[in-house]
N, C-alpha and C positions, 0 to 999 in steps of 0.2 A: 389227808387233804385231797379233795376231789377237784380236778381241773376240767371245766366244761369248755370245750372248744367250739361247740356248735354256735353259729351266729345268733340263734334265738336267745342265747344267754348274755349277749353283749349289747351294750348301748353305744351309740356313736358309730364308729367305723364308716360304713358306706354313707350314712347320712351326714357325718361330719365332712367327708371328702367331697360330697356332691351338693352341699347346701348353697354354695355361691356359684354364680355364672362366670364363665370365662368371657372376658371382654376383649374383642379384637377391634382396635380403632381404625382409622382411615389410612389407606395407601400402604398396607402392610404386606410383606411377602413372607410366606411360610414355606420352607422347603419340605420335600417329600418325607414322610414317616416321622415328622416332628410330633412330639407329644407335649401338649400344653395342659397343665393341671388346672382343675376347677378353681375359680377364685382369682386367677391370674389375669392381669391386664397387660395387653401388648399395645404399646404406645404408637402414636401416629408415625408413619414412615419407617417403622422398625423392620428389620430383617431377621428372621429366625432360620438358622442353618438346618439343612437336612439332618435327620436322625437325632435332633437335639431333644433334650428333656427340659422343659421350661417349668420351674416350680416357684419362681419369683417374678414380680412385675418387671416388665421391660420398658425402660424410658423411651421417650420419643426419639426417633432416628438412630437408635442403637442397633448394632449388628451383634447378635448373640449366637453362640454355638456351644455344643458339647453336652455332656451329661454328668452333672447338671449344667444347664446353659449358663455361660458367663459372658459378660460384655467383652467383645473382642475389640471393638472400636466404635466410633460414631461416624455416620455418613457425612456429616458436615461439622464445621467448627461451631462453637456456641453462638456466635453472632448470627450465623446463617440459620441455625435451628430456631432462634427467636424470631427472625424475619419470616421464616416459613410458617411457623406456628401462628404468628399474628395475622398472616394473610388468609388463613383458613380456606385455601383454594379448593379443598375437597367439598365445600358446601355449594359450589357454583356449578352451573352447566359446563360440559366439557370445553366448549369454545372459550368461555370466560376463564375457566381454570387454566387453559393453555396460555392465555394472555398474562395471567398473574405469574405463572411459572417463568415465562419468558422475561418478564420484567424483573424478576428476582435475580436471575443469573443466566449464564449461557447454558444451552442445552447439554453440552458436554459435561459440565460440572454436575448437573442434575442426574445424569445417567450413571455416574460412578457410584459404586456400592461400597 
């Protein structure tokens, strides 16, 4: 039996890994040296820890870290996540977005990660 290791003889591989785009939604923070695999979506307001390898979709407002990345916690409780998502503050000009954020909750709670 002959084993051919040259990429010329293989189908898929690189094409399979790169056929989908990576989607980074709004207000996302990605730490240094994080790797996000193609085809993965990072949800609104998510945080990706430094040096993490993200190979699965990250939900809105989740904090993920590790290799492979796992959900460590959520930035806000479910009720607040729904309110923030419904507000869609990221589609507005900065001044209007600041007003919306201020109306949702105090600044201190928004700054917590």
